C-alpha positions in Angstrom: 89.4 112.7 82.1 86.7 113.5 84.6 85.1 110.6 86.0 81.9 112.1 86.3 79.8 108.3 85.5 82.6 106.7 89.1 80.2 106.4 91.7 82.4 107.2 94.5 85.4 108.9 93.8 88.8 107.2 92.6 92.8 107.8 93.8 93.4 109.8 92.0 89.9 112.0 92.1 89.6 115.3 92.9 86.4 116.0 94.8 84.5 119.5 94.3 81.6 119.5 96.8 79.9 121.8 99.0 79.5 121.4 102.7 78.2 123.4 105.9 78.9 122.1 109.3 77.9 122.6 112.6 77.7 121.8 116.0 74.2 121.1 116.3 73.1 124.7 117.1 75.9 126.9 115.4 76.9 127.4 111.9 80.8 127.0 111.8 81.2 127.0 108.0 79.7 126.7 105.0 81.4 127.1 101.8 77.5 127.5 100.2 77.5 131.6 101.3 80.8 132.4 98.7 79.3 129.6 96.3 82.5 128.5 95.8 82.8 124.6 96.2 85.8 123.3 98.6 88.0 121.0 96.6 90.3 117.8 97.8 91.9 114.8 96.7 91.2 112.2 99.5 93.9 109.6 98.8 96.5 112.7 99.0 98.9 112.9 102.0 98.0 116.4 102.7 94.2 115.8 102.3 92.8 118.6 104.4 89.4 117.9 106.0 88.9 115.8 108.7 88.6 111.7 109.4 85.1 111.5 109.3 84.4 114.1 106.4 87.1 112.3 104.2 85.0 109.1 104.6 81.5 110.0 103.6 83.1 112.1 100.5 84.7 108.6 99.7 81.6 107.2 100.2 79.4 109.3 97.9 78.8 109.7 94.3 78.0 112.9 92.3 75.0 114.1 92.5 74.7 112.7 96.4 73.9 115.2 99.4 73.7 113.8 103.0 73.5 115.1 106.4 76.2 113.2 108.9 76.6 113.6 112.5 80.2 112.4 114.3 81.9 112.0 117.3 83.9 114.6 118.4 87.2 111.9 118.2 86.0 111.6 114.1 86.4 115.3 114.1 88.7 118.5 115.1 89.1 115.6 118.4 90.8 112.9 116.1 94.5 112.5 116.1 95.5 113.3 112.5 93.6 116.8 112.2 96.2 119.3 114.6 99.1 117.3 113.4 99.6 115.6 109.9 96.7 117.4 108.7 97.1 120.7 110.3 93.4 121.1 110.8 92.5 124.3 113.5 89.3 124.3 115.3 87.0 126.6 114.5 87.7 130.1 117.0 86.3 131.1 119.9 83.5 129.5 121.6 82.3 127.9 119.1 83.1 124.6 119.8 83.9 122.5 122.6 85.9 119.0 123.2 82.4 116.2 122.9 80.7 118.1 120.8 79.1 116.0 118.3 80.2 117.7 114.5 77.2 118.0 111.6 78.0 118.0 108.3 75.2 118.7 105.1 77.6 117.8 102.4 76.6 117.7 98.7 78.9 116.6 96.1 79.5 118.2 92.7 81.8 116.8 90.6 84.7 113.9 90.4 87.6 115.2 88.5 91.3 113.0 87.4 94.1 115.6 88.9 97.9 115.1 89.5 98.3 116.5 93.2 101.6 118.7 93.1 103.6 119.1 96.5 104.5 122.8 97.8 107.2 123.1 99.0 109.4 126.3 100.2 113.1 126.4 98.7 114.4 124.8 101.7 112.1 121.3 101.3 109.7 122.2 104.4 105.8 122.2 104.5 104.0 126.0 103.8 102.0 125.9 106.5 98.6 128.4 106.0 97.1 131.1 108.7 94.0 129.9 108.1 95.0 126.0 108.9 96.2 122.8 106.7 99.2 123.2 104.2 99.5 124.6 101.0 98.6 122.0 98.4 97.7 122.0 94.5 96.2 120.3 92.0 96.9 119.6 88.8 94.7 118.7 85.3 96.6 117.9 82.1 94.8 119.8 79.3 97.3 118.8 76.5 100.2 116.0 76.5 103.4 117.6 76.3 106.1 115.8 74.2 109.3 113.5 75.6 110.0 112.0 78.6 112.3 114.6 80.6 110.5 117.5 82.8 112.5 119.9 84.3 114.4 121.0 87.6 117.0 122.4 89.4 118.8 124.5 87.0 116.6 124.7 84.5 115.9 126.7 81.9 112.2 127.2 80.9 109.8 129.4 79.3 105.7 129.3 80.3 103.0 131.2 78.9 100.5 131.3 82.0 97.7 133.5 83.0 95.7 133.1 86.7 92.4 133.6 88.2 91.2 134.4 91.3 88.5 131.7 92.6 85.2 133.9 93.4 82.3 132.2 91.8 80.6 128.5 91.8 82.5 127.5 88.6 83.4 123.4 88.9 86.4 124.0 86.8 88.7 127.6 86.6 87.5 128.9 83.8 86.9 133.0 82.3 84.2 134.0 84.7 86.7 133.9 87.3 88.0 136.9 88.5 92.0 137.5 86.8 94.2 139.2 87.8 96.8 138.8 85.2 96.5 138.4 81.5 98.7 135.6 79.7 102.2 135.9 79.2 105.6 134.4 78.2 107.9 134.3 81.1 111.5 133.0 81.7 112.9 131.7 84.7 115.3 129.3 86.5 113.5 126.2 88.5 113.5 126.9 91.6 114.6 130.3 91.8 112.1 131.9 93.5 111.0 134.3 91.0 107.1 132.4 90.9 105.1 131.6 93.0 106.0 128.4 94.9 102.7 126.4 93.2 103.2 127.6 89.4 106.7 126.5 89.9 105.8 123.1 91.0 103.8 122.3 88.6 106.1 123.1 86.0 108.4 120.3 87.7 106.2 118.3 86.3 105.4 118.4 82.9 106.4 117.7 79.8 107.4 120.1 76.5 104.5 121.7 75.4 102.2 120.9 77.8 99.6 122.4 78.5 97.8 122.5 82.0 94.9 123.7 84.5 96.5 124.2 87.8 94.4 125.2 91.1 96.0 125.7 94.5 94.7 126.8 98.1 98.3 128.7 98.6 99.5 131.9 95.4 102.4 133.0 97.5 106.0 133.2 97.0 106.9 131.0 100.2 107.1 132.9 103.6 111.4 131.9 104.5 112.0 134.3 101.3 114.1 137.4 101.6 113.7 141.2 101.3 115.7 141.2 98.0 114.2 138.5 96.4 111.4 139.9 96.2 112.4 143.1 93.5 113.1 139.7 90.6 109.3 138.7 90.7 108.0 137.5 87.4 104.3 137.7 88.6 102.5 139.9 91.3 101.3 139.5 94.3 97.7 138.4 95.0 95.0 141.1 95.1 94.9 139.9 98.9 97.7 139.6 101.8 99.8 137.8 98.3 99.8 134.7 100.5 96.3 133.0 100.8 93.4 133.7 99.2 89.8 131.8 100.9 89.2 130.3 98.3 92.6 129.4 95.7 94.1 130.5 92.7 93.8 129.1 89.1 96.6 128.8 86.8 96.4 127.7 83.2 100.0 127.1 82.2 101.9 126.5 79.0 105.2 125.0 79.3 106.7 126.2 75.5 110.8 126.0 76.0 113.3 124.3 78.3 116.9 124.9 78.2 118.6 121.3 79.8 120.6 123.2 82.7 122.4 120.5 84.7 124.4 120.9 87.7 126.6 118.2 86.7 128.3 116.4 90.6 125.3 118.2 92.8 127.9 120.9 94.2 127.7 123.7 92.1 130.9 123.3 90.6 129.9 122.4 87.0 127.1 124.2 84.8 126.1 122.4 82.2 123.7 124.6 79.7 122.2 122.6 76.3 122.5 125.6 73.5 121.8 123.0 70.7 120.1 120.0 70.5 121.4 117.4 69.1 120.6 114.0 67.3 118.7 111.5 69.5 117.3 110.6 73.5 119.4 111.5 76.7 120.2 108.9 78.3 119.9 106.1 76.3 122.7 107.7 72.9 124.7 109.5 75.5 128.4 108.2 75.8 128.1 107.3 79.6 130.7 104.0 79.5 134.4 104.7 78.3 134.5 105.0 75.0 135.9 106.7 71.6 134.6 110.3 71.0 135.2 112.4 69.0 134.5 117.2 69.7 135.0 120.5 69.0 135.2 123.1 72.0 136.4 126.4 72.5 137.8 127.3 75.6 137.1 130.3 77.3 138.7 131.8 80.7 138.3 134.6 83.2 139.7 136.4 85.9 137.7 137.9 88.9 137.6 141.9 88.3 135.3 143.8 90.4 132.2 142.5 90.2 132.5 141.2 86.6 133.9 138.4 84.9 135.8 139.6 81.0 135.6 136.0 79.5 137.8 135.9 76.3 138.8 133.1 73.9 141.9 131.4 74.1 142.0 127.7 72.3 139.5 126.7 70.2 139.6 122.7 68.1 139.0 124.3 64.7 141.6 126.6 64.7 144.6 124.1 66.2 147.1 123.3 62.9 147.9 120.1 64.8 144.3 118.4 64.4 144.0 120.2 60.5 140.0 120.3 60.9 139.2 117.4 62.7 137.2 116.9 66.0 139.5 116.0 68.5 139.5 112.4 69.1 140.2 111.0 72.9 138.6 107.8 74.7 136.9 108.5 77.9 138.1 107.6 81.3 141.7 108.6 80.6 142.1 112.3 82.0 143.1 113.5 78.2 140.7 116.3 79.3 139.4 117.9 82.5 137.0 115.7 84.6 134.5 118.8 84.9 134.2 118.6 80.5 135.0 114.8 80.4 131.7 114.4 82.5 129.8 116.9 80.9 130.5 115.3 77.4 129.2 111.7 79.1 125.8 113.6 79.5 125.3 114.3 75.7 124.1 113.4 72.6 125.9 113.6 68.9 125.6 116.8 67.3 124.9 118.5 70.7 125.9 121.8 71.4 126.6 122.4 75.4 128.0 125.8 77.5 129.9 124.2 80.3 130.9 126.4 83.0 133.5 125.7 86.1 133.6 128.1 88.9 136.9 127.7 90.0 135.9 130.8 92.7 134.4 127.7 94.8 138.2 126.2 96.0 140.3 123.4 95.8 137.2 121.1 94.9 136.7 123.4 91.5 140.3 123.6 90.8 140.4 119.5 91.3 137.6 119.5 88.1 139.6 121.4 85.6 143.4 121.8 84.7 145.2 121.5 88.1 143.0 117.9 88.3 145.5 115.3 89.4 143.4 113.6 86.8 143.9 115.5 83.9 146.8 114.6 81.2 149.8 117.3 81.4 149.1 117.5 77.4 145.3 117.9 77.9 144.3 120.4 75.4 144.3 123.8 76.7 145.7 123.1 79.6 148.7 125.7 79.7 146.1 128.4 79.4 143.7 127.3 82.4 146.0 127.1 84.7 146.9 130.2 86.2 145.5 131.0 89.6 144.3 134.4 89.1 141.6 132.8 87.0 138.1 132.9 88.5 135.8 131.2 85.4 136.6 128.3 82.5 134.1 127.7 79.9 133.9 125.5 77.1 131.3 125.6 74.5 131.7 122.4 73.4 130.2 119.7 70.6 129.7 116.3 69.9 130.6 115.2 67.1 130.5 110.8 68.0 130.9 108.6 69.5 131.6 104.7 69.2 129.0 103.2 71.9 131.2 100.8 73.9 129.8 97.2 74.1 126.8 96.4 75.3 127.3 93.4 77.7 124.0 92.0 77.9 123.7 91.0 74.3 127.7 90.7 73.2 129.2 87.2 73.2 132.1 86.4 75.0 134.9 87.2 72.5 133.1 91.5 72.5 133.7 91.4 76.4 137.2 90.8 76.5 138.3 92.1 73.6 136.5 95.1 75.4 137.6 94.1 78.3 141.4 94.2 77.3 141.9 97.6 75.6 139.8 98.9 79.2 142.3 97.0 81.1 145.0 98.5 79.0 144.4 101.5 78.9 144.4 101.3 83.0 147.5 99.8 82.9 148.9 102.8 81.5 147.8 105.3 84.0 148.9 103.1 86.2 151.9 103.8 84.9 151.9 107.3 84.8 150.6 107.8 88.4 146.9 108.6 87.4 145.7 106.0 90.0 142.3 107.5 90.5 141.4 106.3 87.4 143.2 103.5 86.6 141.5 102.3 89.8 137.9 103.1 88.3 138.5 101.2 85.3 139.9 98.0 86.8 136.5 98.4 89.2 133.7 99.3 86.1 135.2 96.4 83.8 136.2 93.2 86.7 132.3 94.2 88.1 131.1 93.9 84.2 132.6 90.2 84.5 132.0 89.0 87.6 128.1 89.7 86.4 128.6 87.1 83.5 126.6 83.9 83.6 126.0 80.7 82.7 129.1 79.7 80.8 129.1 76.1 79.7 132.6 76.2 77.4 135.4 75.3 79.2 138.0 77.3 77.4 135.4 80.6 77.6 135.7 80.5 80.8 138.9 79.9 81.5 139.4 83.1 79.5 136.5 84.5 82.1 138.3 84.2 85.1 142.4 85.1 84.3 140.6 88.1 83.0 139.2 88.6 86.1 142.3 87.6 88.3 144.3 89.8 86.9 141.5 92.8 86.6 141.8 92.2 90.6 145.0 91.9 91.1 145.5 95.4 88.9 143.3 97.1 91.5 144.5 95.7 93.9 148.1 97.5 93.5 145.8 100.5 92.5 144.3 100.7 95.9 147.5 100.6 97.4 149.1 103.2 95.5 145.8 105.1 97.2 146.4 103.7 100.6 143.5 102.2 100.5 144.6 99.1 103.1 141.5 98.0 103.9 140.0 97.7 100.6 142.6 96.3 98.7 142.6 93.4 101.7 139.1 92.6 100.8 139.6 92.4 96.8 142.9 90.2 97.6 141.3 88.3 100.1 138.2 87.6 97.3 140.4 86.5 95.3 142.8 83.9 97.4 139.4 82.2 98.2 138.7 80.7 95.2 142.9 80.5 93.9 144.6 80.2 97.2 148.1 79.3 95.4 148.1 82.4 93.6 151.8 83.3 94.2 150.6 87.2 93.1 148.0 87.8 95.4 150.2 86.2 98.5 152.6 89.3 98.0 150.4 92.3 97.8 148.4 90.4 100.8 151.4 90.6 102.7 151.7 94.4 101.3 148.4 95.4 102.7 149.7 93.3 106.1 152.4 95.4 106.6 150.8 99.0 105.8 148.3 97.5 108.6 150.6 96.9 111.1 150.4 93.1 110.3 153.4 91.9 110.5 153.5 88.3 111.7 150.6 87.7 108.8 152.6 89.3 106.7 155.6 87.5 106.9 153.2 84.5 106.6 152.6 85.3 103.5 156.2 86.0 101.8 156.8 83.0 103.0 153.7 80.7 101.5 154.8 83.0 97.8 158.6 81.4 98.3 157.1 78.1 98.7 155.2 78.8 95.5 157.4 80.2 93.7 162.0 79.7 94.8 162.7 82.5 92.1 161.7 84.8 94.0 164.1 84.3 96.6 165.3 87.7 95.9 162.4 89.6 95.8 161.1 87.9 99.3 164.2 88.8 100.9 163.9 92.1 100.6 160.4 92.8 101.5 160.8 90.6 104.8 163.7 93.0 105.4 161.2 95.6 104.9 158.8 93.9 107.4 161.9 93.8 109.6 162.8 97.0 110.2 159.1 98.0 110.0 158.7 96.0 113.4 160.9 97.1 114.7 160.7 101.2 114.4 156.9 100.4 115.6 158.2 98.9 118.6 160.7 101.4 119.3 158.2 104.6 118.7 155.9 102.0 121.4 158.3 102.2 123.6 159.3 106.0 123.5 155.8 106.5 124.5 155.6 103.9 127.4 158.5 105.9 128.8 157.0 109.3 128.1 153.1 108.1 129.5 155.5 106.9 132.6 
């Protein structure tokens, strides 16, 4: 809503004004010459007026016309003018340091807008030839639906028209000079095929939102390659294709948005939503480890020149062992490749998505496919997805349904402990099969949840929770040791021993990490303490003491050898 009744501009208001600037004798600039008012958002980080003019505009109401005299130190000599605001001093001999600057300023309107940052594709500012940086504002005309807004690499479709601002209209309208009639364009957010200002504003829109956009920059960026110009979806401006004196205005409607995610933010895995599901992201997604039911088809491709020819290799609907039923499994157990499992966690029921794993990106990508250490050997489709010649794996997957995990914020102690027991058993099975990373994740997440449980007044419940925490902590320590993460293992076991200093299992496992870190005396002390607590472990402890003795001897021998070599 326009804030015409406001006495002075609010935080979100864009001020439209006419201004003439002189140094007392010579006119430096006048917006009245062209008849097009200037505009700025006073509280925005890229406010592109001098400090003196900004202070005047902050205190003026619509219809006010003031004459303001300001010292050089508050205008072109101000500390922020040449640095943060990047305002150029008028060229030629029009002004000299120390001049008094006079403004004849008239406020025409206050318009409620949203300032939007305009950036190059590398995130840097776009510095304008005339001074200042590229900026734009958005005025929403029709509110969109949902909460999600496009971001790279989402695919969007917009209806848009563009006009050069060349007259005295306060809000972009049909009397401005139209240089692009309304058209529908589809592009990937951030791909450089539409002007930077338009791309930046689309990222702030919701589905079916309509908006008016004004920008002082209509270009595609100053750091683009020559080849990228071939794929632009909109014409360059009639001037030089980059900057306009009075700005460019767009009318835009976001008509379609396809959810595309770079799942791991490294380019290896792209998830594209093909068919909308039932529910809202992310509240209706199986983010936590739980039982899910999916159908999927696996297609693969090998590189042939510059082409990738996909062919379907496996389909759960055609798998006789499933009898036409969805594949049912628990997340976090390595039943499917990491790329597919992680994408499923980002889906809502009945959603259909396409997940593409680019194997040409090397070991990092292959570790997220069927070759990954965290993918079980009998994963569906594994025999088709491990050939060295493959360049692409593609899964078309439907999340049929899932059993939501226990809500730990609302569950009672029994429900939480039952859930913890299920996850602990899953982690134990992963540990036994050598899938240590997934086991570690399950132990760690469940232990963290239990550590957050507070207010247990019932003694029996308190003891049951503590017993489960101790078991999970010890299993986590053992897993960290298998992963050779002995510093983390020591931190975990020391925390347990602070509360339970006579826990023999904790003492024994601490001795294992101390031995790995060459803390031989401390390792022996823990083993002797463990023996004092449980003499029945004498045989096991004797073997471990022998390992400590031999490791210490080997370490000393190597040290003596190195010392002799250096001498």
